[in-house]
N, C-alpha and C positions, 0 to 999 in steps of 0.2 A: 480560747475565742477569736473565733474567725476575722481576720484580714476585713473582708467588705463590712461586716459589721461593728469593727472595732472605732474606738473615739479617739482622735489626735489627743494625745497629754504633751502641752508643749508651754513653758511660761515665754508671756510675753514679751518680757527682758530679751531671751533669747532669740527673737526674730524681731527686735527693733530696729534693725539696718536693714533689714528686708521690706518692713514695713514702711520708712521713710522711703526709698525707692520705689515701692511700689504706690505709694502718694503721688508721687509724680508722675506716672505712667497715667494714673487713673485719673488725673484731673480733671478731666472730663467727664465722666461718669459719677459724679458723686453729688449729692442733693444739697441744693443752698441748706445752710446753717448746721448742718448734722453731719455731713460728710458722709452721709451712709451711700452704698455702690447699688444702682440699678442690676439685679444679680439677674439675666435671662435663664442660669439653669434653675433658679426656683421655678421659676414660671413653668418649665418643662417639666420637669419632677420632684419636685419641693415638696415638703411634708410640714408635720407639725413639729419634727426634731430638726428642722433647716433653716437656716437665716434667709428669709423674703428679702430683706434691704440689709446686709451684712454693714459692718464699720470696713475700713480698711483693715483693721486687726483681723478679724471676723474672715475676712476675704483672703488674705492672707493663709489662714488655717486651712479654708477650703483648697489653695493651690497647693499647700504642702502635703494635704493629703491626697489628690490625686498625683501628687509625684514620689508618693513613696509606691503607688502603684503602678504607675506609666514612666517614671524617670524624670527629671527633673529637668532635660532637654527638652523631651514630648510638650510637657507641662507649658514652658516657657514661649515652644514656637505654637502652640495655640492660644496662649494669652495674646502672641502678635496679631495670630488670625482674628481674633475676638477684636482686637482694638481696632483692626484695620477693616471691621467691618464684615467677615464673615460670619454665618449663620450658624447657629448648631445644628450639626448634622448627628442623624440616626436611623432607625427601621424601621417598620412594622412587617411582620411575619405571618404565612398564614399555613399552616399545613391542609395541603387539599388530599380530596377522595375525590376517584375515579379519573385520574390522569397518570399516566409516564413520563419518563423522558429518557433517553439514550443517553443524553450529556447536558450540563448547564448551558444554558440560554439565556438571552437578554435582551432589552429594548434600550436605546442612548438615553431614553427618558429617564431612566433608574427602575426598572422590574426588572425582576431576575426571576429564575427558576431553577430550582437545584434539587438534589438528591441528597437526603441523611445518610450516614452509613449504617451497612444492616448488621455491626454489631455494638449491642448494647453499651459495650464498655469505650466504644470511640464516641459515642453520641454528646453533642454538644453540652456542657453545663452551662448554658443560657436556657437549656429548653425550660417548658413550663411544666409545671408537677403534675403527674397523671392525677385521673378523677375517675371515678366508676365507668364511664362512659371513652375514657382516652386512655388507654394502656400504653405499654412498651411497645407492644405489636405493631400500634398504628405509626409510631416513630420511624422505628426499623425501615431503612430502603423508601420512606415517607419522600413525596415531592412538595417540596416547601416555593412559596410563591412571597418574594418580599419586595415590598417597595421603598425608595429612598425617600424621606421626609427632612424636611429643612423648617427651622425656627427662626425668624430674625430677631436682633435685639441680645446678641448673647450678653451686651453689657450696654447700657443707658444712662442717663442721668435723669433719677424720678423729681417729678414737679414739688415745688413747696408745699408742702402740706401730705403729700403722697406715702401712703403707708400708717398713716394715724387712727385710719378707721380701719372698719372690716373690709370696705368697698378698696378695691384697688384699681390703679389705671390700667385698662384692656390694652394691654400688648402681647408680643409677639406672637406675629402672623405666621400659620403655618402652610407649607407648600408641599403637595406630593408631588411627586414625579417632576420635579423643575418645573413646574405648573403646566404641562406640555397637556395634559388629558384631564380636561375636566369633568369634572363630577366621580373621579375614580374614588372607588371601594374595593373590596375585598368583594361585596355581593356582586356588584354593577361588572367587574371584570370576570367572575368566574361566569357570570349569563354570557359574556361575549366569548370566554375560553369555551363554553360549551356548545357556543351556535358553531363557533371556529373549528372546534375538533369534532363535530359531531356525535357528541357524548354528554353524559351528566356529567359536569364536574362543578364541584362546591368547596366552601371550607371546612373544617372541622374543627381547628383550633387557630386563634388569633393573639399574637402576644407583640408585645415591644421590646425591641435590644437596643438600649442607648450607646451601646460599643463602649468606646472610651470615655462618654461624659459621665457612665456607670462609677468611675473610680472616684469621680469627687465625691458625689453623695450615693449611700444607701439607701437603695429606695423599690419598692415592689411596682413592676408594669402589671397593667390592667391586663386579664386574660379573659376571653371568652369562649367557650366550649359548645359544640352543637353536635347535638348525636348523629349516630351513623343513619344513612337515609337509604332504608332499605336495601334492595341489591341493584347491581348496574355491572357492566362493564367496563374495565378501564380502557380510556384510548390514548393514543399515544400523542405527544403535542412537540411539533418540531419548531424550527426556527420561524417557517413559513406560514405555519399554523399562530403562532405567537403575534409573526405580524399581521395576521388576519385580525386577530381577536383584538390588537389596537383600534384596526381600521374599524371592525363594527362598532365597538367601545365609543369613538369618534361619531360614527353616522348614527347612534343611538341618541347622543347627547345632543346632537344637532338637528335632532325629529322629533323632539320635546311635544310640539303640537299635534303631533300624530302617533304619540307614543301609547295613550291610552290603551287602545285595542292591542296595539303590537306588544304591547306592556304583558297582558293576558295572554296573546299567541307565545311570546316566547317561553312564558311562565310553565304553561302549559304543555308546552314542547315538550322542556326540559325535561319536566314531572314525566312525560311520556316514555323519555331515556333512562328514567330513575327506577319505574316502578315495577315488580316482578314477571307480575302475569300478562298475557296478552291481553284478558280482558279489560285490566287495568290502564295496560299501556293504551287502547283502542279509546278508552271513556276520554281519556286526556286528551290524545291527538284530536278526537273528534271538538271537543272546546276549543282547543287551539284553533283548527280549520276556521271555526264559526266565528271565532274572535277574529281571524288573520283577513276572512273574507266579508265579516262584517252579515253573516246571514241571519235574520228572524224568519218568526213562522215556524211552522209545525210539518206541513205535507213536501215542503219544496226543498227540503234544506241539501240532501243528499246530492241531487240534480245539479241544484245551482252552484254548491262548492266543486262540485265536479269538472263542470260546465267554466265557471272563473276560473278557476285552478290551471284548466287544460289552455285554455287563452291567454293567462297571464303567463305560463313559463314555456308552451311548447311552440317552436316555432316552425314546425310543419305538421300535414294532417297525423303520420305516423307519432309522432312525439305527443301531441291532443290527446289522440285516443288511449297512448299508454298510459299518460296520468289522469285522464277523464274514468277507466275502467279501474284502476287501481284505486282512488278516491271513493268511489262511487260504492267498492265491495269494502273498503276500510269503512267508510259512514254505515253501510249494512250490516256490517259484524258488532260495528259500536254500538246500535240500537241494539242488538241481541244483548249485549255483555252489559247495557243501560237495566235491561228488562230480567237478566240472569241467565237469557238463554243459550240455547249450544250455537258456540260460532260457526258458522258454514261455511264461509271462505277461508278465512285463517288454517281452521281443518286440515284445509287441502293443500294450502301456500304458506307454508313456515315463515316464507320472507315478509309476505303480504303487509306487515307491521312495519318493518323496516321501510321498506319502499315508501309506505305513505309518510312515514317520519321524514323521508330523505323530500319528497317533495314538500311537505311544510317548509321542511326547513328552507329549502329553494325558493318557497314563497315569501319567507320572512326576510330574507336578504334581500332578495329583489324591491320588495315593498320598502327596505330601508335605502335602497338609491335611488330610488325613483322620487321626482321633485312633487308630485304631487299624485291622489289616489288616481287611480285608471277608473275612466268613466264603460262600465261594462258593458254597456249595450255598445258604442263605439266598437269596441276592442273584439265584440263578437261579432260584429257586422263586418272586420275586416278592418278598421282604422289604425292600425298598430303605428304605436309611437317609434 
Protein backbone atom coordinates (compact mmCIF):
# COMPACT_ATOMS: atom_id res chain seq x y z
CA UNK A 1 0.00 0.00 0.00
CA UNK A 2 1.27 3.49 -0.83
CA UNK A 3 2.44 5.55 2.12
CA UNK A 4 0.26 8.49 1.06
CA UNK A 5 -2.94 6.44 1.24
CA UNK A 6 -2.11 4.28 4.26
CA UNK A 7 -3.79 4.87 7.61
CA UNK A 8 -2.02 5.09 10.93
CA UNK A 9 -2.35 1.94 13.03
CA UNK A 10 -1.43 2.70 16.66
CA UNK A 11 -3.06 1.91 19.98
CA UNK A 12 -4.11 4.78 22.23
CA UNK A 13 -2.14 3.44 25.21
CA UNK A 14 1.07 3.66 23.19
CA UNK A 15 0.70 7.41 22.82
CA UNK A 16 -0.81 8.22 26.23
CA UNK A 17 2.21 10.22 27.41
CA UNK A 18 2.32 12.21 24.16
CA UNK A 19 -1.42 12.92 24.39
CA UNK A 20 -1.09 14.14 27.99
CA UNK A 21 1.58 16.65 26.97
CA UNK A 22 -0.36 17.66 23.85
CA UNK A 23 -3.45 18.46 25.95
CA UNK A 24 -1.45 21.03 27.86
CA UNK A 25 -0.06 22.55 24.67
CA UNK A 26 -3.49 22.73 22.98
CA UNK A 27 -5.41 23.97 26.02
CA UNK A 28 -6.34 27.25 24.30
CA UNK A 29 -7.66 25.48 21.18
CA UNK A 30 -10.13 23.03 22.72
CA UNK A 31 -13.90 23.33 22.70
CA UNK A 32 -15.43 23.87 26.14
CA UNK A 33 -17.08 20.70 27.39
CA UNK A 34 -15.88 18.36 24.64
CA UNK A 35 -12.16 19.09 24.50
CA UNK A 36 -12.25 18.86 20.71
CA UNK A 37 -9.64 20.81 18.77
CA UNK A 38 -10.31 23.45 16.12
CA UNK A 39 -8.48 21.89 13.19
CA UNK A 40 -7.49 24.30 10.41
CA UNK A 41 -6.05 21.46 8.35
CA UNK A 42 -9.56 20.10 7.91
CA UNK A 43 -10.90 23.50 6.83
CA UNK A 44 -8.22 23.69 4.15
CA UNK A 45 -8.17 20.17 2.75
CA UNK A 46 -10.33 17.84 4.84
CA UNK A 47 -12.73 15.27 3.45
CA UNK A 48 -15.21 12.60 4.55
CA UNK A 49 -12.48 10.39 6.04
CA UNK A 50 -10.77 13.13 8.06
CA UNK A 51 -11.48 14.63 11.46
CA UNK A 52 -13.17 18.03 11.39
CA UNK A 53 -13.10 18.51 15.19
CA UNK A 54 -10.65 15.88 16.47
CA UNK A 55 -10.14 14.94 20.07
CA UNK A 56 -6.62 15.46 21.36
CA UNK A 57 -5.99 11.73 20.82
CA UNK A 58 -7.15 12.01 17.21
CA UNK A 59 -5.10 15.17 16.67
CA UNK A 60 -2.07 13.37 18.07
CA UNK A 61 -2.54 10.70 15.41
CA UNK A 62 -2.72 13.40 12.72
CA UNK A 63 0.63 14.74 13.92
CA UNK A 64 2.18 11.27 14.08
CA UNK A 65 1.01 10.61 10.50
CA UNK A 66 2.79 13.77 9.42
CA UNK A 67 5.91 12.82 11.38
CA UNK A 68 6.12 9.51 9.51
CA UNK A 69 6.68 11.51 6.31
CA UNK A 70 8.29 14.75 7.48
CA UNK A 71 10.12 13.63 10.59
CA UNK A 72 9.23 14.41 14.19
CA UNK A 73 11.46 17.49 14.40
CA UNK A 74 9.76 19.20 11.46
CA UNK A 75 6.26 18.41 12.75
CA UNK A 76 7.13 19.86 16.17
CA UNK A 77 8.42 22.97 14.41
CA UNK A 78 5.20 23.32 12.40
CA UNK A 79 3.04 22.79 15.51
CA UNK A 80 4.95 25.52 17.35
CA UNK A 81 4.42 27.87 14.40
CA UNK A 82 0.67 27.17 14.33
CA UNK A 83 0.36 27.70 18.08
CA UNK A 84 2.12 31.05 17.70
CA UNK A 85 -0.45 32.09 15.08
CA UNK A 86 1.38 31.28 11.85
CA UNK A 87 -0.99 30.45 8.94
CA UNK A 88 -1.16 27.32 6.81
CA UNK A 89 0.92 27.92 3.66
CA UNK A 90 0.48 26.29 0.26
CA UNK A 91 0.54 27.14 -3.45
CA UNK A 92 -1.74 27.20 -6.46
CA UNK A 93 -0.12 26.35 -9.79
CA UNK A 94 -1.01 26.95 -13.44
CA UNK A 95 0.63 25.46 -16.52
CA UNK A 96 0.77 28.32 -19.02
CA UNK A 97 0.53 28.41 -22.78
CA UNK A 98 1.96 31.10 -25.03
CA UNK A 99 4.92 32.18 -22.88
CA UNK A 100 8.53 31.18 -22.30
CA UNK A 101 11.24 32.16 -19.80
CA UNK A 102 15.03 31.92 -19.78
CA UNK A 103 15.30 31.49 -16.01
CA UNK A 104 13.02 31.41 -12.93
CA UNK A 105 11.65 34.84 -12.00
CA UNK A 106 9.34 36.02 -9.24
CA UNK A 107 7.60 38.92 -7.55
CA UNK A 108 8.20 39.65 -3.86
CA UNK A 109 4.47 39.27 -3.11
CA UNK A 110 4.71 35.54 -3.81
CA UNK A 111 4.19 35.06 -7.55
CA UNK A 112 6.66 32.80 -9.33
CA UNK A 113 7.42 31.74 -12.91
CA UNK A 114 9.45 28.56 -13.34
CA UNK A 115 10.13 25.97 -16.00
CA UNK A 116 9.40 22.24 -15.79
CA UNK A 117 12.08 19.66 -16.72
CA UNK A 118 12.35 18.57 -20.35
CA UNK A 119 12.58 14.87 -19.41
CA UNK A 120 9.47 12.97 -18.33
CA UNK A 121 11.48 11.05 -15.72
CA UNK A 122 12.31 14.34 -13.98
CA UNK A 123 8.77 15.74 -13.81
CA UNK A 124 7.51 16.33 -10.22
CA UNK A 125 5.23 13.65 -8.82
CA UNK A 126 2.82 16.37 -7.66
CA UNK A 127 1.75 17.24 -11.22
CA UNK A 128 -1.92 16.44 -11.94
CA UNK A 129 -2.95 13.50 -14.08
CA UNK A 130 -2.99 13.89 -17.84
CA UNK A 131 -6.31 14.13 -19.64
CA UNK A 132 -7.27 13.92 -23.34
CA UNK A 133 -6.46 17.61 -23.91
CA UNK A 134 -3.30 17.77 -21.78
CA UNK A 135 -0.54 15.21 -22.23
CA UNK A 136 3.03 14.78 -21.07
CA UNK A 137 4.30 16.87 -24.00
CA UNK A 138 2.42 19.89 -22.63
CA UNK A 139 4.29 19.59 -19.34
CA UNK A 140 7.77 18.93 -20.72
CA UNK A 141 9.66 22.23 -20.58
CA UNK A 142 6.40 24.01 -19.80
CA UNK A 143 6.23 27.29 -17.93
CA UNK A 144 4.41 27.21 -14.58
CA UNK A 145 2.93 30.21 -12.78
CA UNK A 146 2.59 29.67 -9.02
CA UNK A 147 1.04 31.87 -6.35
CA UNK A 148 1.68 31.65 -2.61
CA UNK A 149 -1.47 31.25 -0.49
CA UNK A 150 -2.08 31.44 3.24
CA UNK A 151 -5.04 30.40 5.38
CA UNK A 152 -5.22 31.63 8.94
CA UNK A 153 -6.51 29.71 11.98
CA UNK A 154 -4.31 26.63 11.71
CA UNK A 155 -5.57 26.05 15.26
CA UNK A 156 -8.60 27.64 16.90
CA UNK A 157 -11.02 27.07 19.78
CA UNK A 158 -14.42 25.89 18.48
CA UNK A 159 -17.38 27.68 20.02
CA UNK A 160 -19.74 25.77 22.27
CA UNK A 161 -22.05 23.66 20.12
CA UNK A 162 -19.97 24.15 16.98
CA UNK A 163 -19.67 20.97 14.92
CA UNK A 164 -22.91 19.41 16.18
CA UNK A 165 -24.79 20.31 12.99
CA UNK A 166 -23.94 20.23 9.30
CA UNK A 167 -23.34 23.99 9.41
CA UNK A 168 -19.84 24.83 10.56
CA UNK A 169 -18.44 28.11 11.73
CA UNK A 170 -17.11 30.23 8.87
CA UNK A 171 -13.39 30.30 9.50
CA UNK A 172 -10.16 30.18 7.58
CA UNK A 173 -9.59 33.45 5.73
CA UNK A 174 -7.55 32.75 2.57
CA UNK A 175 -5.00 35.27 1.28
CA UNK A 176 -3.18 35.18 -2.07
CA UNK A 177 0.18 36.83 -2.73
CA UNK A 178 0.33 38.27 0.80
CA UNK A 179 -2.87 40.22 0.07
CA UNK A 180 -0.89 42.83 -1.88
CA UNK A 181 -2.40 42.17 -5.33
CA UNK A 182 -6.19 42.59 -4.96
CA UNK A 183 -8.50 40.67 -7.25
CA UNK A 184 -5.77 38.20 -8.16
CA UNK A 185 -6.70 35.09 -10.14
CA UNK A 186 -4.96 33.09 -12.84
CA UNK A 187 -7.38 34.51 -15.42
CA UNK A 188 -6.71 38.10 -14.41
CA UNK A 189 -2.94 37.71 -14.15
CA UNK A 190 -2.68 35.91 -17.51
CA UNK A 191 -4.61 38.85 -18.97
CA UNK A 192 -2.07 41.25 -17.48
CA UNK A 193 0.82 39.09 -18.67
CA UNK A 194 -0.60 39.14 -22.20
CA UNK A 195 -0.51 42.94 -22.22
CA UNK A 196 2.90 43.10 -20.57
CA UNK A 197 4.48 40.56 -22.94
CA UNK A 198 2.59 41.71 -26.06
CA UNK A 199 1.26 38.25 -26.84
CA UNK A 200 -1.32 35.61 -26.03
CA UNK A 201 -0.80 34.13 -22.54
CA UNK A 202 -3.32 31.83 -20.85
CA UNK A 203 -3.44 28.92 -18.43
CA UNK A 204 -3.97 25.34 -19.55
CA UNK A 205 -4.07 23.42 -16.23
CA UNK A 206 -4.64 24.68 -12.67
CA UNK A 207 -3.94 22.66 -9.54
CA UNK A 208 -3.09 23.00 -5.85
CA UNK A 209 0.01 21.69 -4.11
CA UNK A 210 -0.27 21.61 -0.31
CA UNK A 211 3.42 20.84 0.08
CA UNK A 212 4.28 19.66 3.60
CA UNK A 213 0.66 19.96 4.69
CA UNK A 214 -0.17 17.00 2.48
CA UNK A 215 1.78 14.79 4.89
CA UNK A 216 -0.98 15.11 7.49
CA UNK A 217 -3.92 14.22 5.24
CA UNK A 218 -4.22 12.22 2.06
CA UNK A 219 -6.29 14.51 -0.11
CA UNK A 220 -6.85 15.24 -3.78
CA UNK A 221 -6.53 18.85 -4.86
CA UNK A 222 -8.97 20.18 -7.43
CA UNK A 223 -7.71 20.31 -11.02
CA UNK A 224 -9.08 22.45 -13.83
CA UNK A 225 -8.21 21.90 -17.48
CA UNK A 226 -8.62 24.16 -20.49
CA UNK A 227 -8.35 23.16 -24.14
CA UNK A 228 -5.49 24.56 -26.16
CA UNK A 229 -6.69 27.76 -27.81
CA UNK A 230 -5.87 27.86 -31.52
CA UNK A 231 -2.44 28.84 -32.73
CA UNK A 232 -0.21 31.55 -31.34
CA UNK A 233 3.37 32.69 -31.09
CA UNK A 234 5.24 32.04 -27.87
CA UNK A 235 6.44 35.26 -26.25
CA UNK A 236 9.22 35.70 -23.74
CA UNK A 237 8.67 36.93 -20.20
CA UNK A 238 11.51 38.68 -18.36
CA UNK A 239 11.66 40.10 -14.84
CA UNK A 240 10.86 43.51 -16.31
CA UNK A 241 7.76 42.18 -18.05
CA UNK A 242 6.62 40.31 -14.94
CA UNK A 243 6.93 43.57 -13.00
CA UNK A 244 4.90 45.27 -15.74
CA UNK A 245 2.21 42.58 -15.48
CA UNK A 246 1.84 43.34 -11.77
CA UNK A 247 1.58 47.07 -12.55
CA UNK A 248 -1.08 46.44 -15.21
CA UNK A 249 -3.04 44.14 -12.88
CA UNK A 250 -3.08 46.81 -10.16
CA UNK A 251 -4.21 49.47 -12.66
CA UNK A 252 -7.00 47.24 -13.96
CA UNK A 253 -8.24 46.58 -10.44
CA UNK A 254 -8.09 50.30 -9.60
CA UNK A 255 -10.08 51.26 -12.73
CA UNK A 256 -13.12 49.09 -12.07
CA UNK A 257 -15.60 51.90 -12.82
CA UNK A 258 -14.20 52.19 -16.37
CA UNK A 259 -13.39 48.54 -16.79
CA UNK A 260 -16.39 47.34 -18.81
CA UNK A 261 -15.31 48.78 -22.16
CA UNK A 262 -11.65 48.20 -21.36
CA UNK A 263 -12.42 44.58 -20.47
CA UNK A 264 -13.91 44.02 -23.91
CA UNK A 265 -11.01 45.79 -25.61
CA UNK A 266 -8.44 43.73 -23.69
CA UNK A 267 -10.29 40.44 -24.20
CA UNK A 268 -10.62 40.97 -27.95
CA UNK A 269 -7.07 42.23 -28.32
CA UNK A 270 -5.80 39.06 -26.62
CA UNK A 271 -7.98 36.97 -28.95
CA UNK A 272 -6.43 38.79 -31.90
CA UNK A 273 -3.01 37.60 -30.72
CA UNK A 274 -4.30 34.04 -30.47
CA UNK A 275 -6.24 33.53 -33.69
CA UNK A 276 -4.52 31.86 -36.62
CA UNK A 277 -5.63 33.69 -39.77
CA UNK A 278 -5.26 37.38 -40.58
CA UNK A 279 -9.02 37.59 -41.16
CA UNK A 280 -9.74 36.31 -37.65
CA UNK A 281 -7.15 38.63 -36.15
CA UNK A 282 -8.56 41.67 -37.97
CA UNK A 283 -12.12 40.96 -36.83
CA UNK A 284 -11.01 40.66 -33.20
CA UNK A 285 -8.82 43.75 -33.50
CA UNK A 286 -11.68 45.77 -34.97
CA UNK A 287 -13.94 44.91 -32.02
CA UNK A 288 -11.12 45.76 -29.60
CA UNK A 289 -10.58 49.19 -31.18
CA UNK A 290 -14.31 49.97 -31.22
CA UNK A 291 -14.54 49.06 -27.53
CA UNK A 292 -11.39 50.98 -26.60
CA UNK A 293 -12.52 54.21 -28.26
CA UNK A 294 -16.25 53.51 -27.67
CA UNK A 295 -17.24 54.09 -31.27
CA UNK A 296 -20.86 53.63 -32.34
CA UNK A 297 -22.64 54.04 -35.68
CA UNK A 298 -21.78 52.46 -38.99
CA UNK A 299 -20.29 54.87 -41.53
CA UNK A 300 -17.70 56.81 -39.56
CA UNK A 301 -16.15 54.10 -37.42
CA UNK A 302 -12.93 53.68 -39.36
CA UNK A 303 -12.32 57.42 -39.62
CA UNK A 304 -13.11 58.14 -35.98
CA UNK A 305 -11.07 55.23 -34.62
CA UNK A 306 -8.01 56.21 -36.63
CA UNK A 307 -8.42 59.90 -35.72
CA UNK A 308 -9.05 59.36 -32.02
CA UNK A 309 -6.17 56.89 -31.72
CA UNK A 310 -3.80 59.18 -33.64
CA UNK A 311 -4.42 62.10 -31.29
CA UNK A 312 -4.49 59.82 -28.26
CA UNK A 313 -1.15 58.16 -29.00
CA UNK A 314 0.83 60.42 -31.33
CA UNK A 315 3.10 63.13 -29.93
CA UNK A 316 3.75 64.82 -33.28
CA UNK A 317 2.36 64.98 -36.80
CA UNK A 318 4.39 62.08 -38.19
CA UNK A 319 3.48 59.80 -35.30
CA UNK A 320 -0.20 60.70 -35.62
CA UNK A 321 -0.16 60.16 -39.39
CA UNK A 322 1.48 56.74 -39.04
CA UNK A 323 -1.07 55.67 -36.41
CA UNK A 324 -4.01 57.01 -38.43
CA UNK A 325 -2.95 55.38 -41.70
CA UNK A 326 -2.27 52.05 -40.01
CA UNK A 327 -5.61 51.87 -38.22
CA UNK A 328 -7.62 53.04 -41.24
CA UNK A 329 -6.10 50.21 -43.27
CA UNK A 330 -6.69 47.76 -40.40
CA UNK A 331 -10.32 48.80 -40.13
CA UNK A 332 -10.84 48.66 -43.89
CA UNK A 333 -9.45 45.13 -44.07
CA UNK A 334 -11.41 44.08 -40.99
CA UNK A 335 -14.61 45.12 -42.78
CA UNK A 336 -13.56 43.02 -45.76
CA UNK A 337 -12.86 40.08 -43.41
CA UNK A 338 -16.32 40.35 -41.85
CA UNK A 339 -17.92 40.10 -45.29
CA UNK A 340 -15.56 37.34 -46.46
CA UNK A 341 -13.85 39.64 -48.94
CA UNK A 342 -10.22 39.67 -50.04
CA UNK A 343 -7.88 41.51 -47.69
CA UNK A 344 -6.57 44.50 -49.64
CA UNK A 345 -3.92 46.07 -47.41
CA UNK A 346 -2.80 43.01 -45.43
CA UNK A 347 -2.03 41.16 -48.65
CA UNK A 348 0.56 43.84 -49.47
CA UNK A 349 1.84 44.43 -45.93
CA UNK A 350 2.21 41.31 -43.79
CA UNK A 351 3.16 43.38 -40.71
CA UNK A 352 -0.01 45.50 -40.83
CA UNK A 353 -1.96 43.36 -38.35
CA UNK A 354 0.96 43.31 -35.92
CA UNK A 355 1.33 47.12 -36.07
CA UNK A 356 -2.40 47.52 -35.55
CA UNK A 357 -2.24 45.23 -32.51
CA UNK A 358 0.65 47.31 -31.16
CA UNK A 359 -1.33 50.56 -31.45
CA UNK A 360 -4.36 48.94 -29.80
CA UNK A 361 -2.18 47.70 -26.93
CA UNK A 362 -0.65 51.17 -26.53
CA UNK A 363 -4.15 52.65 -26.32
CA UNK A 364 -5.23 50.12 -23.69
CA UNK A 365 -2.18 50.77 -21.52
CA UNK A 366 -2.51 54.55 -21.84
CA UNK A 367 -6.22 54.35 -20.97
CA UNK A 368 -5.34 52.44 -17.81
CA UNK A 369 -2.93 55.18 -16.77
CA UNK A 370 -5.32 58.09 -17.42
CA UNK A 371 -7.32 59.49 -14.53
CA UNK A 372 -10.40 60.07 -16.69
CA UNK A 373 -11.66 59.39 -20.19
CA UNK A 374 -10.29 61.85 -22.78
CA UNK A 375 -12.54 64.54 -24.25
CA UNK A 376 -11.99 63.73 -27.91
CA UNK A 377 -13.11 67.12 -29.23
CA UNK A 378 -10.68 68.96 -26.96
CA UNK A 379 -7.92 66.47 -27.73
CA UNK A 380 -8.29 66.90 -31.49
CA UNK A 381 -8.44 70.71 -31.16
CA UNK A 382 -5.07 70.60 -29.46
CA UNK A 383 -5.89 70.82 -25.74
CA UNK A 384 -3.66 67.90 -24.79
CA UNK A 385 -3.20 67.07 -21.10
